[in-house]
C-alpha positions in Angstrom: -31.2 5.6 -12.3 -34.1 5.1 -14.6 -37.4 4.1 -13.2 -39.1 1.0 -14.5 -40.9 1.7 -17.8 -39.1 5.0 -18.3 -36.3 5.2 -20.9 -33.6 7.7 -20.5 -32.0 7.0 -23.9 -29.1 4.9 -22.5 -29.0 1.4 -23.9 -26.5 0.3 -21.2 -23.6 -2.0 -21.3 -23.9 -5.7 -21.8 -22.0 -8.4 -20.0 -19.4 -8.8 -22.8 -18.5 -5.0 -22.6 -18.0 -5.2 -18.8 -15.9 -8.4 -19.1 -13.8 -6.8 -21.9 -13.1 -3.7 -19.8 -12.2 -5.8 -16.8 -9.9 -7.9 -18.9 -8.2 -4.8 -20.3 -7.8 -3.3 -16.8 -6.2 -6.5 -15.6 -3.9 -6.6 -18.6 -2.8 -2.9 -18.1 -2.2 -3.6 -14.4 0.0 -6.5 -15.3 2.0 -4.5 -17.9 2.4 -1.5 -15.6 3.3 -3.4 -12.4 5.1 -6.3 -14.0 8.6 -4.9 -14.4 8.6 -3.6 -10.8 7.4 -6.8 -9.3 9.6 -9.1 -11.3 12.8 -7.1 -10.8 12.0 -6.6 -7.1 11.5 -10.3 -6.7 14.8 -11.1 -8.5 16.7 -8.6 -6.3 15.1 -10.1 -3.1 16.0 -13.6 -4.3 19.6 -12.6 -5.0 19.9 -10.9 -1.6 18.4 -14.0 0.1 21.0 -16.2 -1.6 23.8 -13.9 -0.5 22.5 -13.9 3.1 22.2 -17.7 3.1 25.7 -18.2 1.8 27.3 -15.7 4.2 24.9 -16.4 7.1 24.6 -12.6 7.5 21.0 -12.0 8.7 20.7 -8.2 8.7 17.2 -6.8 8.1 18.4 -3.6 6.4 20.5 -5.7 3.9 17.2 -6.8 2.3 15.4 -3.5 2.5 17.9 -0.9 1.2 18.9 -2.5 -2.1 15.3 -3.1 -3.0 14.4 0.5 -2.3 17.4 1.7 -4.4 16.6 -0.6 -7.3 12.9 0.2 -7.3 13.7 3.9 -7.1 15.8 3.6 -10.3 13.1 1.5 -11.9 10.5 4.2 -11.2 12.8 6.7 -13.0 13.3 4.3 -15.9 9.9 2.8 -16.3 7.8 5.6 -14.8 7.1 7.4 -18.1 6.1 4.2 -19.8 3.8 3.3 -17.0 2.2 6.8 -16.9 1.7 6.8 -20.7 0.1 3.4 -20.6 -2.3 4.4 -17.8 -3.2 7.6 -19.7 -3.9 5.6 -22.9 -6.1 3.2 -21.0 -8.0 6.0 -19.3 -8.5 7.7 -22.7 -9.8 4.3 -24.1 -12.3 4.1 -21.2 -13.5 7.7 -21.8 -13.9 7.0 -25.5 -16.0 3.9 -24.7 -18.1 5.9 -22.2 -18.7 8.5 -24.9 -19.6 5.9 -27.5 -22.2 4.4 -25.1 -23.7 7.8 -24.4 -22.7 7.9 -20.7 -22.6 11.4 -19.4 
């Protein structure tokens, strides 16, 4: 941390830079987690409808299908999610380098 009146050569980030980074982080979070959350919610809704129609209230009936489907989704969407997170991390590192952060 620089003392008052002493410059360390770092111009710093302005508010717009911080807001843009936070906006990008939220967008990446939505893109990466979106498929898992949406499909998990749809599966839960379908199972709830089946339970309501059959009046079968078994706790494992809701848990097991969600785990299986989400496991398949991790295999299918996992590489996409990892690649997007790697790209975002590289963008953050490039921004840090351009600002002179060490």
